[in-house]
C-alpha positions in Angstrom: -5.0 -18.0 16.6 -3.4 -17.4 13.2 -2.1 -14.0 12.5 -1.8 -12.7 9.0 0.5 -9.8 8.2 1.3 -8.0 4.9 4.4 -5.9 4.5 4.9 -3.7 1.5 8.2 -2.1 0.6 9.2 -0.1 -2.5 12.7 0.0 -4.0 15.0 2.4 -2.2 14.7 4.9 -5.0 10.9 4.9 -4.8 10.6 5.2 -1.0 9.1 8.7 -1.3 6.3 7.2 -3.4 5.3 4.2 -1.3 6.2 4.1 2.4 6.7 0.7 4.1 3.8 -0.5 6.1 2.2 -3.4 7.9 -1.4 -4.6 7.6 -2.4 -6.6 10.6 -4.8 -9.6 10.4 -7.6 -7.5 11.9 -7.2 -4.9 9.1 -5.4 -2.3 11.1 -2.7 -0.4 9.1 0.6 0.7 10.7 2.9 2.9 8.7 6.6 2.3 9.2 9.5 4.6 8.6 11.9 3.4 5.9 14.6 3.1 8.6 12.4 0.6 10.5 12.6 -2.0 7.7 15.8 -3.8 6.8 15.8 -6.0 3.7 19.0 -7.9 2.9 19.7 -9.8 -0.3 21.3 -13.2 0.4 21.4 -14.7 -3.1 20.6 -14.1 -6.7 19.1 -15.9 -9.7 20.4 -15.4 -13.2 17.8 -15.3 -15.9 18.6 -17.2 -19.1 16.9 -14.3 -20.9 19.3 -11.7 -19.3 19.1 -10.2 -15.9 20.1 -10.8 -12.3 17.3 -10.9 -9.7 17.6 -11.0 -5.9 16.4 -14.5 -5.0 16.7 -14.9 -1.2 16.1 -12.2 1.4 16.3 -11.5 5.1 13.6 -9.1 6.4 13.9 -7.4 9.8 11.4 -5.1 11.4 12.5 -4.6 15.0 9.5 -2.5 15.9 7.3 -5.5 15.1 9.7 -8.0 16.6 10.1 -9.6 13.2 13.2 -11.3 11.7 12.5 -13.7 8.8 14.0 -15.3 5.7 12.2 -15.4 2.4 13.0 -18.2 -0.1 11.5 -18.5 -3.6 9.5 -21.6 -4.1 10.9 -21.8 -7.7 14.0 -19.9 -8.9 12.5 -19.1 -12.4 9.3 -17.1 -11.8 10.2 -14.5 -14.4 7.3 -13.3 -16.6 8.2 -12.5 -20.1 6.0 -9.4 -20.5 6.8 -5.9 -21.3 8.6 -5.1 -19.1 10.0 -8.5 -18.1 9.8 -9.0 -14.3 10.0 -11.6 -11.6 7.0 -12.3 -9.4 6.3 -15.3 -7.4 5.7 -17.4 -4.3 8.1 -17.5 -1.4 8.3 -19.5 1.8 8.9 -17.5 5.0 10.5 -18.7 8.2 12.0 -17.0 11.2 10.9 -15.4 14.5 8.3 -12.9 15.5 8.4 -11.6 19.1 10.6 -14.5 20.2 8.4 -17.2 18.6 9.2 -19.4 15.6 7.0 -18.6 12.6 6.6 -19.9 9.1 4.3 -19.0 6.2 4.1 -18.2 2.6 4.2 -14.9 0.7 4.6 -13.2 -2.6 7.4 -11.0 -4.0 7.4 -8.8 -7.2 10.6 -7.5 -8.7 10.7 -5.0 -11.5 13.7 -3.4 -13.1 16.3 -6.2 -12.9 15.9 -7.7 -16.5 18.2 -6.6 -19.3 16.5 -5.2 -22.4 16.4 -7.7 -25.3 
């Protein structure tokens, strides 16, 4: 049976505004303490328009038995709006409760672009 899960996480400086949480496939919401979610940046993408964005991540949530890697489908998913930001598709692979998992997801990054 497929299991969908959504995780949301604010930037460290905004953790008081939005707490990390998990939305299960059945719609149940579980709040997580910020100490329960570990996000590690494993690589960066340099924008030709100025800015350095995280571009590969590890995500660990031991309370959910989750340890995954997120990879952008395309490096350049920067949107040239005001403000300029990166948002796009990622592939996900890793383990959940001792089982191999894979999937797709979406990441949005704001605050990394340099002003023109």
